[in-house]
N, C-alpha and C positions, 0 to 999 in steps of 0.2 A: 504494500500499499504506500502511495506517495504521501509525504508529510503535507498536511494542509497548511496554508498560509493565510490565516485569518487576521493576523496582526495583534493577537492577544499576548500581553506581556508576561502574565503570571504574577507571582508575588501576592498582592492583595486581590488579584482578579484571576479569572480563568487563564489557562495557557492553551496554545494550539493543540498540544498533545492530548489534553482532556477531551476536546471536541472531536479530535481525530478518533479517539477510542469509542465515543458515544455513537457517532454517525452510522457505522455499519449495522447497528442494532435497531435502528429506526425502520419502520415499515416503509415499503415502497409506495408508490402512488403519487398523486399530484398535490395532495394537501397535507399540511402538518399544523398541529396546534401546540404551542409552546407556552408554558407558564414559567416565568423567572421570578424568583424571590430574592431580591437584592439587585437593584438596578445599578447602572454605572456606565463607564466608558465601553465596556464589553457589549452592552445591549445592542447598539446599532451594528456593531461588527458581527454579532451573532445573527441578527436579522438579515444582514447582507449575505452572509454565508448560506443560511438556510433558504433564502429566496433564490439563490443560485441553483439549489437542488430541487426545490419544490415550486410548483406553479402558484399555489395559494398558501400563504403563511399567516396564521393568526398568532399574534404574539402579545401576551399580557406581561407586564413587569410591575412588581410591587417593591416599594422602597419606603423606609421610615425617615430618611434624611433628605430633605428638600433639595439640597445641593447635589445629591447623586442621582436624582430621578431623571431618567432618560427623557429627552424632549423631542425625540424623533417622531414625526407625525405618522409614520407607518406602524408605530408600536402603541399599544394601549397602556398608558402609564397610570399607576394607582399609588397615591400617597396614603400612608396609614400611620396611626399613633403607636399601637402595640399589636403584636400578632394575635393576642387573645381577642381583641375587639374587631379585627380585620375580617371583612367578608370577601371571599373569593368569588370569581364569576361562576355561574352555574353551567359550566362546560366540562367536558372530559378532555384531558390533554394527552398527547402522545409523548411529550417530553416535559419533565419538570426539573428545573435547575434551581438548586438551593444554595445561595451564597449570601444570605443575610437574614436577619440583621446581625450585626456584630454581637458577640457574646452568646451566652447559653440560651437566651430566649428563642433562638432559632429552632430549638427542639419542639416548640409549640406548634410548628407548622404541620407536623405529621398527622395529628388528629383531624385537622381541617382538610388535608389532602385526600382523605378517603373518598370524598364526594367528587373529586376532580380526576380520579384515576379509574382505570379498568385493568383487567388482566392484560398484560402486554405493555402497559405504560412504563417508560424508562424514567427512573429518578436518579439524578446526578447530584451528589452532595459534596460541595467543596469544603475543605477544612474539617472533614468528617471526624478526625481523631483529636480535635481540640478539646472536646468534652465527651465523656462516655455517654452522656444522655442523648447524643445525636443518634447513635445506633440503637440504644435502648428504646427510645421512643419509636423509631422506625419499626423495630421488631414488635411493638405492641399492636400496630395497625396493619402490617403487611407481612405476607410471606413473599419471598423473592429469590431470584437467582442472581448471584453476584457476577457481574459482567467484567468489572474492573475494580481493582483495589490497589491503591498506590500510596506509599509514603507513611505507613504506620510508624509513629515515633518521630516524624519529621514535621516541620512547619508546613510545608507544601504537601497536602494529603487530600485524597478524594476517594469516593466510592461511587460506582455506578451499578444500579440494580435494575432488573426487569421484574415487574410485579407479576406474581403467579397466583396470588390470592389476597383479597382484601378482607381483613378480620373485623 
């Protein structure tokens, strides 16, 4: 497989390698629905990349920090105060990217994601090993196949899973 060049720098954001690992697991076809939790510089780049692969891209991004919220008109931006009080769209997504908010409250997304997932949904969690609760909460609400697991014990770490059952 050729390395994708999306222009993602990594560090506090996704890197190209992460997206390269995710993409082969996404279903074919002309449509894709993406939910991103944690908006930023990568949002438009991800939209551009996936719109080069799919004819129709529905892309919702959620952010709790106004300065990071993506302003790209092709993306549906949502600003929220806390994960607990946040309402997600009533849609089922093919790909869910979790990279926010900063800190352990990111764990609170998983209970909400049950209504936005189906068997086959790909969930990608950046910084997955920063808090044990990230995987503990995922395990409460989903059974899954691990597709990629990178960086345990490192600052740069992620896990990509394919939902096999919603609990």
